[in-house]
N, C-alpha and C positions, 0 to 999 in steps of 0.2 A: 296520714293526713288528711284533714277534713278535706280540702279540696280535690283531694284525688277522686274521693267519690262523686264529682258533678256530674261525668259524663255518666256513671251509671244512673242518676237521678234524670240527664234529661232526655235517655233514651230508653226508658222507662215506657210501660205501654202505656196507651191512652186509653182512659174509659169514654164510650159515645154512648151513653143512656137516651132509651128511647123517651124521653118525658115530655108530660104537659108543659105547654105554655104558660105562663104566669099570665095576671090576669092585669092590665093600666088603669088606675083611676085618675080622674081630673076635678078639679076642684077650682071653679070659676072664680076670677078675680080681678079689682082695678086697679088697685096700687100697692106694691110690696115696700112695706115698711119695716127696718130693722131698728129693734131696742136693746141697745148696751146698758143693762141695770147695775155697771160695776161703775164704781171710781178708777180703775184700770184696764186696760185691754187685756190685762194679762188673766183678771179674775172674771172676763165678762161674761154674761147671759144675755142669750139674745132670742127675742121675739120676733116672728115675721106676722103682720096682719098683711089678711088678704081680704080686703072686701070684694061684693059680688059684683059683676059685672061682665061683659063676653070678651072685652078686649084681649084679656090675658090668662095664665092659665098656672098652676102650680099642679103639676106633673108630680104622681108618685103610683111608682111599681113596685110590688113586692113578689117574691120568690123565695121558696120553701123547700129546703132538703129535708130527705131522699127522693121527693117525687119531683123538683123541679130541676132541668138541669142547669145548675149554678154556673159550671164553667163553661159555655157554651151562652149564659145571658153575660158574664163578666166580661167577656171577650166579646161580644158583639157590640155591647157600651165600651170598650177601648177602643174599637175599631173606627168608634165616633172622632176620635181625639184627630185635631189637625195641629195644633199649637204645642199642647202642654200638658202633662200627667202627675197629680202629686200624690203621692202614695204613702198612707202611715198603717203599717199592718204587721199584726205582734209576729205571726212568720209569713213567708213566702215561700212555697218551694211545687205548687205546681207544675209541671213541666210545660203544659199549654199555654198557662197564663203567663209564664216567665218567658217561653218564644214570642209570643205575642209582645210582649214590652220589647224586646232586643230588636224585634222587626220594625215597630216604631221609631225606635230610638235611630235604628238605619235611616228611615225613612226621615228623620231631623225632626221628628217631635222631641222636644224636653222632656226626658223623665226624672224623675225626682223620687228617692224611695228610702223611708224610715222602719226598720224593723228594731224588733227589740233585743236590747243588746244581748243579755242572759243565755235568751234564746237561740241566740244567731250562733252562739258558741256550741251548742251540741250537736256532736258529728251529723246527723242525721240532717241538719237543716243548711243544705248547700246553696239556695236558690239567691240568696245574696252574694255568696261568692260569684256565681253566675253572673249575674246581673251584672257585679261588678268589672268583672274580667272581660264584657262586652261594651264597656265605655260608658256604663250606665252610674250614676251619682247616688251610691248607698251610706246613709247616716245608720249607725248601730245606736240604741238612744238608751238612754234609762234614768227614770224620773230621778230629780234632785233629792236629797234627803234631805228631808225637815223634820221639824218637832213631830213626833209619835210615829213617822214613817221608819221603816225598815230597807235591811238589804234587799227583801224579796218582792219590793216595786217595781213595778212593769210598764213596759209600751203597749199597752193591750187594745189600741187603736185597732180598727180593721174599716178603714175607711179610704175614699179613692176620690178625687175631685178632676174631672176632665175639660180641660178649656174654660176654666172658670164658671161652669154652668150647669155641670152634671154631677152628681153626689150618688156615690154606692158606700151606706154601710149597714152595720147591721152585727150579727154573733159570728158571721162566715169567717173564718180563717183559710188561707188560701194552702190548703191540705186534701191530699186523696181523700182521708176520714172524713172530716168536716162536709165534702161536697156531696160525697156517695153515700154516705153510713149515718152520720149522725143528722138528728132534728135540728135546723138551723133556720134564722131568717136573715132575707139583703133585702132593703129596699132601696131602690133608686130613684132618687129625687131631681128633677128638670128643673132648676130654678136659679139665677145669678145671684141672688142674697145668701140661698142656704148656703150655694156654691163657696160663696166669699168669706161667712165665717169659716167653713170646715178648711178651706184654703189657708186663712190665716193661722188656724190653728194648727197645721200641721206645718208650716214654715215658721211656726215657734220651736220646733224640734230642730230645724236645721239653724237655729239661733237668727232668723229674719225678723224683722220686726211687723208688726202686724199692721193691717189697715186702719186708720180710724173707723171708726162707726159712729152715725150717727145717731142723736138720739130720739127716741120716738114715744108716746105713751100708750099707744094702740095695744091691742090683745092678741090673741093666742090660736088661731089657725094651728101654727107650727112653733114650737119652742127647743131651744139647742142650748145643752150645756155640757161644760167639762169640767172634768177633775185632772191632775187636784189641784188647779187653781181655784175651785169651788168645790166643797163638799155637795154632793149629788142626792144624798137621802135626803134631805128639807124637800127639794122640788119633787120628789117620787111620794112623799108622804102628804105634799099638800092636794097632789090628785087625788090618791087614795081618800084624801079629809072629805074630797069634795063628790064621792060616788055617792048616787042614790040608791042603785036597784043591784049591780053586779059586779065584781071586780074575778077577772080569770089573770091569773101567776103561772106564767113555764119558766123555771129558772133552773138553770144548771146548778147554782152554788148559792143558797140563801142562810146566810148567818147574823146579817143586819137587825140586830134588836127591834129598834126605834120604825124599821119599817113591818116588822112583826107586829108590833104592840099597835101600829095603824089599822093594820088589818086586821086584827082582833077586836078594834074600836071601832069599825065600820059593820063588822061583825053584830056586834051587841046593838046597833042603831037598826038591824035588819038587813043589812046590805047581804047580798049570797056571795060568799068568799069560796073560791075554789083555785088549787095550788098544784102545780105538778111540779115534782121536785125528781132530782137524779139520785137515785137509790145511793151511788157509789157515794155521793158525797154528803150524806145525811149524816154521815159518822162523825164529820167534821161541823156540823150543826147542832143547836138545839131549837132551831126555829120549829122544825116539824113537829117534836113531841109537842111545842105550846102549842099548836095550831091544833094539833089533833084533837078529836073527838069533844070540839066545842059547837055548842050553838051556831048555826049558818054558815060552817065553815067545814069543805069538803078536801080532804087532804088526799094527794095520788104520788106515792112512790114509785118510781118507774124505774125500768134500766136497759138501756138500748145496749144489744150485744149482739149486732149485725157483725161486726167484726172485733178485732183484741182489744182496740182503744177506742171504741164508738161510745157515743154518749147522748143522752136527751142533752142537747145543748144551748136550748133556745132561753132568750135572755127577755121576755118580752112582758107585757101586762095589760091588758082590756078591760075597758071602765065603761061600765053602763053602754057597751056596744055603739060609743063614737069618740072614746079616746084611747088610742096607743102608745105605750112608751115601752122604744126599743132602742139597741143600740148595743156595746160592745161590753158595758158594766154589768158584772155580777151583782148582785144586793150582798154585799158584804163590805166590810171596813177596809178592804185593800180596793176593792172596788168604784166604794163611793166616796172614798176621800184621797188613798193616795196615788194609787196608778194613774197612767196616762189614759182616761176613758173618754165615751161622749154617752151621753143618753139623748133621743129624740123624741118629742112628743107631739104629738100629732092629733089635730082634734077634726076626724072624716070619718065618718058614717062607713061608707064605701071601703075605706083601708080595715076601718076595724072589724068591719063582717069576713075579709080575708082571714085576720088575726082570729079571729072566733071560730070560723070551720078550720083553721090550723088547731087549734085548740079543741075541739071536738074530733079530729083526727085523733090527736094523741090520745085521746079518750077510749078511741075505740079502737087502736093500735095497742094499748098498753093495758088497758082492763076490759077489752071485748064488750064494750057499751055503745050502741051504733045509736045517734039520734040526731034530729036537728033542731034547727033554731028558727022562731017566726022570721020570717022575710027571706029566710034562706034560698037560695037558686039553687036546686039540687041539681048536681051535676048530669050531665048525658052520659059521661062513662065514669067509673069507680076506678081510680088509681091503683093498681095493684105489683107492689115491688117483692120478686123472685129473687131470692137467694140460695146458692147453692153452695155449701164445703165441699170442695173438688179436687184434690192436692195429686189427681192420678191423669193430669194433662201433662204433654211436653211443648217446650216452646214449636208455635206452629198450630198445636188445635184449637178447639173451639167448645164452647160449651154451650149447648143449644137447649131453651125451654120450648116444647111440643104440646098441645092438649089438642081440644076436642072442639075448641071454638076458632072462628076467624082467625082470631087475633094472635092464636097460639099456633097457626099454619094447620089445622083442622087434620093434626097426625102426620103432616106433611115436614119431614124434619126440613128441607129444602125452603119451606114457608115458616119455620119456627123463628122464636127471636131468638138474637145470640148475644149472651154473656158477654159482660167486661169482668175482667179484674187489672190490676194493674201491682207493682212490683211491692207499693205498701201493703197493698190488701191480700194479696195470694197468701192461703190458696181459696178465697171467698171469691164468688162470681155473683153480679148481679144483674140484673133486668127488669126494667118497668115497663107494665102494660095498660091499655086504658080499656076496662072491660065491662059489658052492658050492665047494671045493678040487676041483683036478685038473682043472677043465673047461680048454676053448679059446676065447676069445671074441674075436668078432668087431667091428669099431667103428667108426661115425664122429663127429667135431663137426659140429654144426650151429648155425650164424646164426640166431634166431627175430627177425626186424627186428620194432620197435613196431607197424609194421601189418598184423603177421602173416603174412610171407611167411618160408616157410624158404627158407635158401641152404644145401645139403649139400656137401661137400667132392668133387670130384672125384677119381677115380681109384680103384686098390684100396681094399677095406676095411683099415684096420690090425688088429693082433691082438696079445694076450697072451695067456700060459700060464700058469694059475693055481696055484702049487705044492699039491700033494696035501697038505702039511704043515701048510696056512693062515696060512705065512708071511705078513706085511703085504709090500705090493707098491706101487712106485710107477711110473708111467709117463708121459712127456711128450711132447709133439708139437708142430708147427706148424700151426695151422691154414690148410689151403689146400695143403697138402705130404703128402701121406698116406705118402708113404715116407721122411718126415722123424718117426722117431719114436726116444726112446731110454730107457732106465733109469738109474739113479745108477752100475749097477755096470758099465754100458756107458761111461759118463761120467767114470769115477772116476779115469781119466788126465790129466784137466784139471779146473780149477776156478778158478773166479773169484776173484779175489784183492782183492775189495770188504770192506772194514771192515765185522766184523758188532759190534752193540752187545754188550756182555757182561750 
């Protein structure tokens, strides 16, 4: 029985990465107006107008897996809840987050959770059962079948509304692979109008009537769109068609031909187009072939192999270094037409800089190309993710990375960085360090047995060079074989073919 595995899930080892803190951005504003451009609330598209002033703010905070501590971020935002948390998540099985929701419920916070119906039936997805058994209302939802849809349509949102004023959304599923291995983004917006829109959309899945939204004709600091009520492709194409200089796309699955044509048209008018796609998903797409070797188009097929099911799972686009499109939607027919999805379009240069920075991090990680952009504030420390494959540990043992810099303990195992794993990720262990740019690091992995014994690897030291640009880096290796080291860029010629959850 599926529910018999709940205890195993809830008692799994918690991962506590040492990760850097994400950055908060503030857009000054005077009056916030919501525009409902549809004739029915079910088909609503929304524009948030923010006129400049010093009285109020639109706050947006973005974080990226695997370098930001997404679990810590989610829990911190959930901790703000006083009255209500409304959730629509494709799947929810991260133990710390589930436990936090139960704790909030016991304190009197009203929790409503929607998960995807088909995904919840999978044997390993037991988080919905755990929440339900602890008195939390859970709906298992599937989009209604309409003309053109199939039985494969899913509830794919990854959105949370706290106390009708704070929203979390993006590409991040609540599972260990997404939080600790995948390339993901999550944006937190503190704005009552944005929160109202997302809350209304989620409550539709509970068959609640959404609030009436007043009409207004003002424009687009932020715009929010949902499928399947409205197709999303047109809104994406509209932003692409406005591009003058650059477009950067990082997309897990990209098969939507009309968006592809818009990118090619942009390239023809001189816009520099760069696209990153997850290699394992390219077998299902013709878009990569259509874009490849075209003038002004730079295509990168990449493979995230940090764990068995990991992926380059981003779903964002940066246009002219000022506009960001993000959300849950892959650029596919299902993602833009038939699934329950969102796209959030933000016009904010500070936010766009963080996504641009992440895009260049991905290029460095997967292609080994280190670069900066005009106006970038170079990090004081470069984020480095250490990944060890180590299957020789026993319960109670630890794996530590120790090296020749203070951040790695100066060869003192007691001061090294303790790595983490979980039931979902073992035998893969991870820890993130912030290292000075431009230095050369020597290091080894050490097993600390429960009885206090330290088992060092034999052989020469491992090494990694940290780029002067402070671009993010990832380095992997097999415990016990110090000659067995690889980066995603070195490994990009091959990739696993395991299916990654959307």
